C-alpha angles and dihedrals in degrees: 000000000000110000121239113276109248100034085117108054100189147313105292106188144321134225123222128194117219133180090209106047098174093049091047092049089051091051095051095044103036100032104028096029099234120153125232108238102177145337133218114185107293094357125087125192118212135180140202114231097248097047113112093203133077095263143003098193136030118202117197127182113242135151092251132037122243146104122307116177130354109205121204121191116218125220093247147337092278091050089053092051090048092054093046091050091048093049093050093046090052092052097256101113121173141187133255116240135170104196108126128084115245092015129097125212117336124203105217121200138143137244119234090272093055099255111148116239125187125197122199144158111187111083132154117229114242119252113199115234124225110301095027100064113131122236089222115061093214091065120077097215140011114270116267114268094204140054124354094329097217115202103216148338104278111185148330125235112203125199109224137182089217111030096183096052093051094043091051089051088060092046102042100036105027103030101244119159120223112229106170137005145174118236117192122217089260089061094250116137106236097181139003131191119210138184137201093187141030089285111104092243141001101171133025133193117206124185115258101219090201090064090236123144135224099023132137130236096185148307120231135214122201124232125194100243145011087251089063089058091051091049089049089057091052091048090050095057090044094052102035098254110155114244112206098182142337160354085208145116126265115228090212109068090355092247116168103225153173124198118209135161124238116219094259091063103259121132113236125195123206109200145174106210097138100115099052114086134167104223101156110100088208096046108169116232107251112221123200118200128224090253093051090049091053088065088072128217126348095282098033103273109148119252116251111263143159118023095002091074095049095083088246111126118227119242111259 
């Protein structure tokens, strides 16, 4: 049975592993403009200025980079219980934990590829301390006065050995809607974009050509304008941040983007997707063919291939 639309309210926050915690924290604060909002041993909690919750990103020290937990906030306590019941009935049981500041109990499970997902409802709204109070009362925190000044965490792109199985996990058990996909000539689904909201996508699954499981392609942060993405590129070359590709425009979803690497080895996308919404309740799934995908991005830039999708950062 298809779950009710709206049981998942939005992407709450993501956790990244990094082998160089201090350098990664400096990247996210100095370059992207996030604010540190707590630390617990080898874990640091950071937030974008327009996030209403305690944190948008969790950085945890590990030997290898990658994605830890993706946390999704439900639309209420009953919605959380419905999703937990559906996951357990489908043979994907999880465990209850309460291990993050500002967040109540989280139900932690995995998708078919092994990516950890956490569902929660209870969340305390952020109250800015002295020095970070916003001038406008409808904004949680003053805008960042350094770096790019990203507004919010936008989406997560998972690598997966079996894209279709993982995407259908999101659809059948969490209530995501597919909006676009890539179908190869063989019929295999090589990527699928899904949304829980009116945004055109919140999560993506991209085929991991190595056949590996549980790896990350990238996480993305939203900026207000295209000009912010261009400025981010200028700031990157001024400060030694490695630019992988862009600024440019994706053909799929039409996102204006820049791909960079943070010092721990995780790919980060800066994007301006704010004007593209999926408002039709009967939105048709847009399918791109292998031949269409070979044309590259919207203006002809080649799609990232080979080692760039391994999760291994290039040498700057």
